C-alpha positions as CSV (number, residue, x, y, z in Angstrom):
1,M,13.5,5.0,-13.7
2,S,13.9,5.8,-17.3
3,F,12.7,9.3,-17.8
4,P,14.2,12.1,-19.9
5,Q,16.4,14.7,-18.2
6,P,14.6,17.0,-15.7
7,F,13.6,20.5,-16.7
8,D,11.9,23.4,-14.8
9,M,8.2,22.8,-14.8
10,V,7.1,25.0,-11.9
11,M,6.5,28.6,-11.2
12,V,8.5,30.7,-8.7
13,E,7.2,29.9,-5.3
14,G,4.9,32.6,-4.0
15,T,3.7,33.8,-7.4
16,T,0.1,35.0,-7.0
17,D,-2.3,37.0,-9.1
18,P,-2.5,40.5,-7.4
19,R,-6.2,40.7,-8.0
20,F,-6.7,37.5,-5.9
21,T,-4.5,39.0,-3.1
22,E,-6.6,42.2,-3.1
23,M,-9.8,40.2,-3.0
24,M,-8.6,38.0,-0.1
25,S,-7.5,41.1,1.9
26,D,-11.0,42.7,1.7
27,P,-12.8,42.2,5.1
28,Q,-16.1,42.1,3.2
29,F,-15.0,39.0,1.4
30,T,-15.6,35.5,2.8
31,Y,-13.7,32.8,1.1
32,K,-15.6,29.5,0.9
33,P,-13.6,26.8,-1.1
34,V,-15.7,24.8,-3.5
35,P,-14.9,21.0,-3.3
36,T,-13.3,19.7,-6.4
37,P,-14.8,16.4,-7.6
38,V,-12.7,13.3,-7.6
39,V,-12.2,11.9,-11.1
40,I,-11.3,8.3,-11.7
41,Y,-10.6,6.9,-15.2
42,E,-11.6,3.4,-14.2
43,N,-10.0,1.3,-16.9
44,A,-7.0,3.5,-17.6
45,K,-3.5,3.2,-16.2
46,T,-2.9,4.4,-12.6
47,S,0.4,5.4,-11.2
48,V,1.2,6.1,-7.6
49,F,4.2,8.4,-7.0
50,W,5.3,7.7,-3.4
51,D,7.8,9.6,-1.3
52,M,8.9,7.2,1.4
53,A,10.3,10.0,3.6
54,G,6.8,11.2,4.4
55,Y,5.1,7.8,4.2
56,P,7.5,5.1,5.5
57,I,6.4,1.4,5.5
58,P,5.1,0.6,9.0
59,N,7.5,-1.2,11.3
60,G,7.2,-5.0,11.2
61,V,5.3,-5.0,7.9
62,D,6.6,-7.0,4.9
63,P,7.4,-4.4,2.2
64,V,6.2,-6.6,-0.7
65,L,3.0,-7.5,1.0
66,F,2.4,-3.9,1.8
67,C,2.6,-2.9,-1.9
68,G,0.0,-5.7,-2.5
69,V,-2.3,-4.2,0.0
70,M,-1.9,-0.8,-1.6
71,K,-2.8,-2.2,-5.0
72,N,-5.8,-4.0,-3.5
73,A,-7.0,-0.7,-2.0
74,L,-6.7,0.9,-5.4
75,V,-8.8,-1.8,-7.1
76,K,-11.5,-1.6,-4.4
77,Q,-11.6,2.2,-4.9
78,G,-12.4,1.8,-8.6
79,Y,-8.9,1.9,-10.2
80,K,-9.3,-1.2,-12.4
81,G,-6.7,-0.7,-15.1
82,E,-2.9,-1.4,-15.0
83,L,-1.4,-0.3,-11.7
84,S,2.2,0.9,-11.1
85,I,4.1,2.4,-8.1
86,Y,7.1,4.7,-8.3
87,L,8.9,4.9,-5.0
88,Y,11.3,7.7,-4.0
89,V,13.9,7.4,-1.3
90,D,16.7,9.7,-0.2
91,T,20.1,9.4,-1.8
92,G,22.2,6.8,0.0
93,E,19.2,5.2,1.7
94,L,18.8,1.4,1.4
95,L,15.7,0.1,-0.3
96,P,13.6,-2.2,1.9
97,N,14.4,-5.8,1.0
98,G,12.4,-7.2,-1.9
99,L,10.6,-4.0,-2.7
100,E,12.3,-3.7,-6.1
101,T,10.2,-6.7,-7.3
102,C,7.0,-4.7,-7.1
103,V,7.8,-1.0,-7.6
104,E,10.1,1.2,-9.7
105,F,12.3,3.4,-7.6
106,D,14.5,6.5,-7.8
107,F,16.7,8.4,-5.4
108,L,15.9,12.0,-4.6
109,P,18.7,14.7,-4.6
110,E,19.5,16.5,-1.4
111,G,17.6,19.7,-0.9
112,D,14.6,21.4,0.6
113,D,11.0,20.4,0.3
114,Y,10.7,22.5,-2.9
115,A,13.6,20.7,-4.6
116,R,12.2,17.3,-3.5
117,I,8.7,17.7,-4.9
118,S,9.9,19.4,-8.0
119,S,12.1,16.4,-8.8
120,I,9.1,14.1,-8.4
121,L,6.9,16.5,-10.5
122,V,9.3,16.3,-13.4
123,D,8.8,12.5,-13.5
124,I,5.0,12.9,-13.1
125,S,4.9,15.4,-16.0
126,F,6.6,13.0,-18.4
127,W,4.4,10.1,-17.3
128,A,1.3,12.3,-17.8
129,L,2.4,13.2,-21.4
130,S,2.8,9.5,-22.2
131,Y,-0.6,8.5,-20.7
132,P,-3.3,11.1,-21.1
133,Y,-6.7,10.4,-19.4
134,S,-5.1,8.2,-16.8
135,N,-4.8,8.4,-13.0
136,I,-2.0,10.0,-10.9
137,I,-1.8,9.7,-7.1
138,V,0.9,11.5,-5.2
139,L,1.8,10.4,-1.7
140,S,4.0,13.1,-0.3
141,R,4.0,15.4,2.7
142,N,6.1,17.9,0.9
143,I,3.7,19.3,-1.8
144,V,4.5,23.0,-1.6
145,K,2.5,26.0,-3.1
146,G,5.2,26.7,-5.7
147,T,4.3,23.5,-7.5
148,I,0.5,23.5,-7.3
149,V,0.0,25.3,-10.6
150,A,1.6,22.4,-12.4
151,F,-0.5,19.9,-10.5
152,E,-3.7,21.9,-11.2
153,S,-2.9,21.8,-14.9
154,L,-2.7,18.0,-14.8
155,Y,-6.2,17.8,-13.3
156,N,-7.7,18.9,-16.7
157,T,-6.7,15.6,-18.4
158,H,-6.0,13.2,-15.5
159,G,-7.6,11.7,-12.4
160,L,-5.4,13.5,-9.9
161,L,-5.2,12.9,-6.1
162,L,-2.7,14.6,-3.7
163,S,-2.1,13.5,-0.2
164,K,-1.5,17.1,0.9
165,T,-3.7,19.9,-0.2
166,E,-4.9,23.4,0.9
167,P,-8.5,24.7,0.6
168,D,-7.8,27.1,-2.2
169,W,-6.1,24.5,-4.5
170,L,-8.1,23.5,-7.5
171,V,-7.6,19.7,-6.9
172,P,-9.5,17.3,-4.7
173,G,-8.8,17.5,-1.0
174,E,-6.3,15.3,0.8
175,S,-9.2,13.4,2.4
176,S,-9.6,11.8,-1.1
177,T,-6.4,9.8,-0.5
178,L,-7.3,8.4,2.9
179,F,-8.0,5.0,1.5
180,L,-4.2,4.8,0.9
181,T,-2.7,7.1,3.6
182,S,-4.6,5.3,6.3
183,L,-2.7,2.1,5.5
184,F,0.5,3.7,6.8
185,E,-1.1,4.1,10.2
186,D,-3.0,0.9,10.4
187,P,-2.0,-1.6,7.7
188,T,-5.1,-3.9,7.9
189,G,-4.9,-4.2,11.7
190,G,-1.4,-5.5,11.8
191,Q,-2.2,-8.5,9.6
192,L,0.8,-7.9,7.3
193,S,3.7,-9.0,9.5
194,A,6.5,-10.8,7.7
195,S,5.2,-14.1,9.0
196,S,1.8,-13.7,7.2
197,Q,3.1,-13.9,3.6
198,K,1.0,-17.0,2.8
199,Q,-2.2,-15.1,3.7
200,S,-1.8,-12.3,1.2
201,K,-1.8,-12.1,-2.6
202,I,-0.5,-9.2,-4.7
203,L,-2.7,-7.8,-7.4
204,G,-1.1,-6.5,-10.5
205,G,-4.2,-4.9,-12.0
206,G,-5.2,-5.3,-15.6
207,G,-7.4,-3.8,-18.3
208,T,-7.2,-1.4,-21.2
209,S,-7.1,2.3,-21.4
210,S,-10.4,4.2,-21.6
211,Q,-11.3,7.9,-21.6
212,G,-14.6,7.2,-19.7
213,A,-14.2,9.0,-16.4
214,K,-16.2,8.5,-13.2
215,R,-16.8,11.5,-10.9
216,V,-17.1,10.6,-7.3
217,G,-18.7,13.0,-4.7
């Protein structure tokens, strides 16, 4: 993946406004998170940043066809512009056969969850600078609090969905990505076995960029 060299984009994990901490510790205060609306820039570019460690391709499913199903799901959800998938695997891990034909991929350095998502976030940040008012979807089970400030800042100019969230984060809840994450548990009822290649067609997306956003929910 051709991105500039990484740099530190995230705050020190655990950094919190002391006024918020004091308010949350007050027994008189009841915290009720306000749902953040889902934003979709329908005709703009959409990129999925996919950490395979948390979301492996289901056993017995053809990897290329699975990517096609993911793209179909995105189109049905309203993402009508150009679609791209960036796949992350552990260093030394073999890429599933044929997957390089439909995704761009990179190897993640060894380290803890914070190091893992920080490395992905650097790529996301550079992509976001290149394509404002576009869509970013992150499929990862390792989204830690120390990186959420950077993700929240992207929400101001991008349609952002994360597959792992917490109630106090100012981004849409993880339920917003169920149309994709559910595929890893039940990829169209098992219809994507390697023997069913002739029954599926990969959609590449299309369209031109637009700053017209649709709010859902």
